[in-house]
C-alpha positions in Angstrom: 35.3 -8.9 23.5 34.2 -11.5 26.1 32.6 -8.7 28.1 30.5 -7.6 25.1 29.3 -11.2 24.4 28.5 -11.5 28.1 26.5 -8.3 28.0 24.6 -9.4 25.0 23.8 -12.7 26.7 22.5 -10.9 29.8 20.4 -8.7 27.6 18.9 -11.8 25.8 18.2 -13.3 29.2 16.4 -10.2 30.4 14.2 -10.3 27.3 13.1 -13.9 28.0 10.7 -12.7 30.7 7.1 -13.5 31.1 6.2 -9.8 30.6 7.9 -9.8 27.2 6.3 -13.1 26.2 2.9 -11.6 27.0 3.8 -8.3 25.3 4.6 -10.3 22.2 1.8 -12.9 22.2 -1.2 -10.8 23.2 -0.9 -7.8 20.7 0.2 -10.2 17.9 -2.8 -12.5 18.5 -5.2 -9.5 18.4 -3.5 -8.1 15.3 -3.6 -11.5 13.5 -7.3 -11.9 14.5 -8.1 -8.4 13.2 -6.2 -8.5 9.9 -5.7 -12.1 8.9 -8.4 -14.4 10.3 -11.4 -14.9 8.0 -14.9 -14.4 9.4 -18.4 -14.7 7.9 -20.9 -11.9 8.2 -24.2 -11.7 6.5 -23.2 -14.5 4.2 -19.9 -12.8 3.1 -16.4 -13.7 4.0 -14.2 -10.9 5.3 -11.8 -10.0 8.1 -12.7 -8.2 11.3 -11.1 -5.0 10.1 -13.3 -4.9 7.1 -16.4 -5.6 9.2 -15.5 -2.7 11.6 -15.0 -0.3 8.7 -18.3 -1.3 7.2 -20.1 -0.7 10.4 -18.4 2.6 10.9 -19.3 3.7 7.4 -22.9 2.7 8.0 -23.1 4.7 11.2 -21.7 7.8 9.5 -24.1 7.4 6.5 -24.8 10.5 4.3 -22.6 12.7 6.5 -19.6 11.1 4.9 -19.7 13.5 2.0 -19.4 16.4 4.4 -16.6 14.8 6.4 -14.6 14.0 3.2 -15.1 17.5 1.8 -14.0 19.1 5.1 -10.8 17.1 5.0 -10.0 18.0 1.4 -10.7 21.7 1.9 -8.7 21.8 5.2 -5.8 20.1 3.4 -5.8 22.7 0.6 -6.1 25.7 3.0 -3.4 24.5 5.3 -1.1 23.6 2.4 -1.5 27.1 0.9 -0.8 28.6 4.3 2.3 26.6 5.1 3.7 26.9 1.5 3.7 30.7 1.9 4.1 31.0 5.7 7.2 32.7 7.2 10.1 30.4 8.1 9.8 31.4 11.7 6.2 30.2 11.9 7.1 26.9 10.2 10.0 26.3 12.6 7.5 26.6 15.5 5.2 23.9 14.1 7.6 21.4 12.5 5.0 18.5 12.4 2.4 20.5 10.6 5.1 21.9 8.3 6.2 18.4 7.4 2.6 17.5 6.5 1.5 20.7 4.6 4.6 22.4 3.2 4.9 20.7 -0.2 5.8 21.2 -3.9 3.8 22.7 -6.7 2.4 19.5 -8.1 1.1 18.2 -4.7 -0.2 21.6 -3.8 -2.1 21.9 -7.1 -3.6 18.4 -6.6 -4.8 19.3 -3.1 -6.4 22.6 -4.3 -8.1 20.8 -7.2 -9.3 18.2 -4.7 -10.9 20.8 -2.5 -12.5 22.6 -5.5 -13.9 19.5 -7.2 -15.1 17.8 -3.9 -16.9 21.0 -2.9 -18.7 21.2 -6.2 -19.6 17.6 -5.8 -21.0 18.1 -2.3 -23.1 21.1 -3.4 -24.0 19.5 -6.7 -23.0 22.6 -8.5 -21.3 22.3 -11.9 -21.2 20.1 -15.0 -22.1 16.4 -15.0 -18.5 15.4 -15.7 -17.5 16.9 -12.3 -20.4 16.1 -10.0 -21.8 13.0 -11.6 -22.2 9.6 -9.9 -19.5 8.0 -12.0 -16.9 10.7 -11.4 -17.0 13.2 -8.5 -19.4 11.2 -6.3 -17.4 8.0 -6.8 -14.0 9.6 -6.1 -14.8 12.1 -3.4 -17.7 10.4 -1.6 -18.0 6.7 -2.2 -14.3 5.6 -2.5 -13.0 8.4 -0.1 -15.6 7.3 2.5 -14.6 3.7 2.3 -10.9 4.6 2.5 -11.3 6.9 5.5 -13.1 4.2 7.5 -11.0 1.2 6.4 -7.6 2.6 6.3 -8.3 5.0 9.2 -9.0 2.0 11.5 -6.1 0.2 10.0 -3.7 3.0 10.8 -4.7 2.9 14.5 -4.7 -0.9 14.9 -1.9 -2.0 12.5 0.9 -1.5 15.1 -0.6 -4.6 16.9 0.6 -6.6 14.0 3.8 -4.8 13.2 5.3 -3.4 16.4 5.2 -6.2 18.9 7.3 -8.9 17.4 5.0 -10.8 15.0 6.8 -9.7 11.8 10.2 -10.3 13.4 9.2 -13.8 14.3 7.8 -14.8 10.9 10.4 -12.8 9.0 13.3 -14.4 10.7 12.0 -17.8 10.0 11.8 -16.9 6.3 15.1 -15.1 5.9 16.9 -18.1 4.3 14.1 -18.5 1.8 14.2 -14.8 0.8 18.0 -14.9 0.4 17.8 -18.1 -1.8 14.7 -17.3 -3.9 14.9 -13.6 -4.3 18.6 -12.8 -3.7 17.8 -10.2 -1.1 19.1 -9.5 2.4 17.2 -11.2 5.2 15.9 -7.9 6.6 14.0 -7.4 3.4 11.7 -10.1 4.7 10.5 -7.7 7.4 9.9 -4.9 4.8 8.0 -7.3 2.6 5.8 -8.6 5.4 5.2 -5.1 6.7 3.8 -4.0 3.4 1.7 -7.1 2.9 -0.2 -6.4 6.1 0.4 -2.7 6.3 0.6 0.0 3.6 2.4 0.2 0.2 3.4 3.8 0.8 4.8 3.0 4.3 6.7 0.1 2.8 8.2 2.3 0.1 9.3 4.8 2.8 10.9 2.0 4.8 12.8 0.8 1.8 14.0 4.3 1.0 15.2 4.6 4.5 17.0 1.3 4.4 18.8 2.3 1.2 19.8 5.7 2.4 21.2 4.3 5.6 23.4 1.7 3.9 21.4 -1.5 4.4 20.3 -2.1 0.7 22.2 -1.7 -2.5 20.7 0.3 -5.4 19.5 -2.9 -7.1 18.1 -4.3 -3.9 16.2 -1.1 -3.0 14.8 -0.9 -6.5 13.7 -4.5 -6.5 12.1 -4.2 -3.1 10.3 -0.9 -3.7 8.8 -2.1 -7.0 8.1 -5.8 -6.1 7.6 -6.1 -2.4 5.8 -2.8 -1.5 2.5 -4.5 -2.2 -0.9 -3.3 -1.2 -2.2 -4.1 2.3 -4.8 -6.5 3.6 -7.3 -3.7 4.2 -6.7 -2.4 0.6 -7.5 -5.9 -0.8 -10.7 -5.9 1.2 -11.5 -2.5 -0.1 -10.7 -3.5 -3.7 -13.0 -6.5 -3.5 -15.8 -4.3 -2.2 -15.3 -1.6 -4.9 -15.0 -4.2 -7.7 -18.3 -5.8 -6.6 -16.8 -9.1 -5.6 -16.5 -8.9 -1.8 -17.3 -12.6 -1.4 -14.2 -13.4 -3.3 -11.8 -11.5 -1.1 -9.7 -14.5 -0.1 -9.4 -15.8 -3.6 -8.3 -12.3 -4.7 -5.7 -12.1 -1.8 -4.4 -15.6 -2.6 -4.0 -14.6 -6.3 -2.1 -11.5 -5.2 0.3 -13.7 -3.1 1.0 -16.1 -6.0 1.4 -13.4 -8.6 3.5 -11.3 -6.2 6.0 -14.1 -5.7 6.2 -14.9 -9.4 6.8 -11.2 -10.3 9.4 -10.9 -7.5 11.3 -13.8 -9.0 11.0 -12.9 -12.7 11.0 -9.0 -12.8 14.4 -8.5 -11.2 16.0 -10.7 -13.8 14.9 -8.5 -16.6 15.8 -4.9 -17.6 15.6 -2.3 -16.2 16.1 -3.9 -12.7 18.8 -6.3 -13.9 20.9 -3.4 -15.1 21.0 -1.5 -11.8 24.4 -1.9 -10.1 24.8 -3.5 -6.6 26.3 -0.4 -5.1 25.4 1.1 -1.8 24.4 4.7 -1.4 27.7 6.5 -1.9 27.6 9.0 1.0 26.9 6.2 3.5 28.4 3.0 2.2 27.6 -0.6 3.3 26.3 -0.8 6.8 24.4 -4.2 6.8 25.8 -7.0 9.0 23.5 -10.1 9.1 24.5 -13.0 11.2 23.0 -15.3 13.8 24.6 -15.0 17.2 25.6 -18.2 18.8 24.6 -21.8 18.0 20.8 -21.5 17.9 18.0 -23.0 16.0 15.9 -20.9 13.6 12.9 -21.1 15.8 14.9 -20.0 18.9 16.5 -17.1 17.1 13.1 -16.0 15.6 11.6 -16.0 19.1 14.5 -14.0 20.4 14.1 -11.4 17.7 10.4 -11.2 18.5 11.0 -10.8 22.2 13.7 -8.1 21.5 11.1 -6.2 19.5 8.4 -6.7 22.1 10.6 -5.5 24.9 11.1 -2.2 23.1 7.6 -1.9 21.8 5.5 1.2 22.6 2.7 1.3 25.1 -0.9 1.6 24.0 -0.9 5.4 24.4 2.2 5.8 22.3 0.9 3.3 19.8 -2.3 5.3 19.3 -0.4 8.6 19.1 1.8 7.2 16.2 -1.3 5.7 14.6 -3.1 9.0 14.8 -0.1 10.8 13.2 -0.1 8.2 10.3 -3.9 8.7 10.0 -3.5 12.5 9.7 -0.7 12.0 7.2 -2.8 9.7 5.1 -6.0 11.8 5.3 -4.6 15.3 4.8 -1.6 14.7 2.5 -2.0 11.5 0.4 -5.8 11.2 0.1 -6.5 14.6 -1.5 -3.9 14.0 -4.2 -4.8 10.4 -4.7 -8.6 11.1 -5.0 -7.9 14.0 -7.4 -5.9 11.8 -9.7 -8.6 9.2 -9.4 -11.3 11.8 -10.2 -9.4 13.0 -13.3 -8.8 9.4 -14.5 -12.5 8.7 -14.1 -13.6 11.9 -15.8 -11.3 11.1 -18.8 -12.5 7.5 -18.8 -16.3 8.2 -18.7 -16.5 11.5 -20.6 -13.8 11.1 -23.3 -12.7 8.3 -25.6 -9.0 8.8 -24.8 -8.4 5.6 -22.8 -10.6 3.5 -25.0 -8.8 4.8 -28.1 -5.3 4.2 -26.6 -6.2 0.7 -25.5 -7.9 -0.5 -28.8 -4.9 -2.6 -29.6 -5.4 -4.6 -26.4 -9.0 -5.5 -27.2 -8.1 -8.4 -29.6 -5.6 -9.7 -27.1 -8.3 -9.8 -24.3 -10.8 -11.4 -26.7 -8.2 -14.0 -27.6 -7.8 -14.7 -23.8 -11.6 -15.1 -23.7 -12.1 -12.2 -21.3 -15.7 -11.0 -21.4 -16.5 -7.3 -22.2 -13.0 -6.9 -23.6 -13.7 -3.4 -24.9 -14.9 -2.1 -21.6 -12.1 -3.9 -19.7 -9.2 -2.7 -21.9 -8.8 0.7 -20.3 -8.6 -1.0 -16.9 -5.4 -2.7 -17.9 -3.4 0.5 -18.2 -5.2 3.0 -15.9 -3.6 1.4 -12.8 -0.5 3.3 -13.8 -2.3 6.5 -12.7 -4.0 5.2 -9.6 -4.5 1.7 -8.2 -8.2 2.2 -7.5 -9.3 3.0 -11.1 -9.1 -0.6 -12.4 -11.2 -1.7 -9.4 -13.7 1.1 -10.1 -14.0 0.1 -13.8 -14.4 -3.5 -12.6 -17.4 -2.4 -10.4 -19.2 -1.1 -13.5 -18.8 -4.5 -15.4 -21.4 -7.1 -14.7 -19.3 -10.2 -15.6 -17.5 -11.5 -12.5 -14.6 -12.9 -14.6 -13.7 -9.5 -15.9 -14.3 -7.8 -12.5 -12.0 -10.3 -10.8 -9.2 -9.8 -13.4 -9.3 -6.0 -13.1 -9.5 -6.2 -9.3 -6.5 -8.5 -9.4 -4.5 -6.1 -11.6 -5.2 -3.2 -9.2 -3.5 -5.1 -6.4 -0.6 -6.6 -8.4 0.6 -3.9 -10.8 2.1 -1.8 -7.8 3.5 1.1 -9.8 1.0 4.0 -9.7 1.8 7.6 -10.0 -0.8 8.7 -7.4 1.5 7.5 -4.6 4.2 4.9 -4.8 5.9 6.1 -8.0 6.1 9.7 -6.7 7.6 8.5 -3.5 10.3 6.5 -5.3 11.1 9.4 -7.7 11.5 11.8 -4.7 14.0 9.5 -3.1 17.6 8.6 -3.8 16.7 5.3 -5.3 17.9 5.5 -9.0 14.6 4.7 -10.9 13.4 7.1 -13.6 9.9 7.5 -15.0 10.6 5.4 -18.1 12.0 2.6 -15.9 9.0 2.7 -13.6 6.6 2.5 -16.6 8.6 -0.5 -18.0 8.4 -2.3 -14.6 4.6 -1.6 -14.6 4.3 -3.2 -18.1 6.4 -6.2 -17.1 4.2 -6.9 -14.0 1.0 -6.5 -16.1 2.2 -8.9 -18.7 3.0 -11.5 -16.0 -0.2 -10.9 -13.9 -2.8 -10.7 -16.7 -2.7 -14.3 -18.0 -2.4 -15.8 -14.5 -5.4 -13.8 -13.3 -7.3 -14.9 -16.4 -6.7 -18.5 -15.7 -7.7 -18.1 -12.0 -10.9 -16.2 -13.0 -12.0 -18.8 -15.5 -11.4 -21.5 -13.0 -13.3 -19.7 -10.2 -16.3 -18.7 -12.3 
């Protein structure tokens, strides 16, 4: 036993090297500067990542429609091929198989995405498909913004997540998470990763933690539905789409406040409160959290950061992983997400279904003194389909109060069937469709009045 402790001490000593300090400090500083530090450009407040995406989109210009359509069509063709390709071929190309061999629903969404985006590009077909408010918005405008913003984010995000910054901050906050949220300390890392990274990646991390014995059923359910929040780049994007880019920081601050309140309240209510604290049966409990030695929180946090930095990838590996994440996002998630968004927009603009279903909400919104209540009502519930739709509806409303509220809902409701809900349902986490809808409703009921108060105070 003494030899093991001595070996651990020697390993710790090895990590306290100047090279590891630099490997922790330099990438983390660059990552924080890109993702978290506010800058002013052309009279608007943003972050460096948002500015880079805006400049890239401007440089691509009108060619973005061709780029987006090429990606959607390629995704559909490759998915069709790999869904029906011989097993021997799939075994020879496992990475491509993992991306493009999929189920019927996802395959159908990718094919529809290719079909509708092509019609939109060529401007062939009825107005409900190729119009500015439907096909052009989903397959050109929003897709173009996502490709630039999230694409750059995929490549540069490891600077913030893989070199010790999250370990440092997360370790300092572990006691708080345990006391306030009743969750294991390591969930701090998951939560922080999602706040600055991607909600879908965060859900996948949570699923992995549950299926390897580090979270119970209840803990995994709580984290996946309350801490897998949208990323900094997405909040920047939401503010742009909603027409309130100058209020990005107020929107982000609102998301933080509401996220904390929802994470405290929602797990105490059904259905989350009724989920047992059992570990994944085939694996059992594997988590062992304890501080080694008599160390201060700061010292231990720095040790965790240096440990991560010492094993962090080099730049080439970092960009390879980022490129793989980028391709995964572009060719698998984006076609399905944009298709669901297109369908939601088509139903919203060319039918009265959403307006009819949300009529009971109009008096409530009017009572809360929310302007253009009838136009805003569908935005309260359409976030269940796709998180972009409330922001798009917000962009078509002139009143900044209503636009801010809908944009805030799009980044705080979290449960949307274009991405996160499907990932949860495909996993071993025991959450059903009715339970996910119930959690969505609870989060909406909590978020709406808070956003209304903030919006009236701001404007």
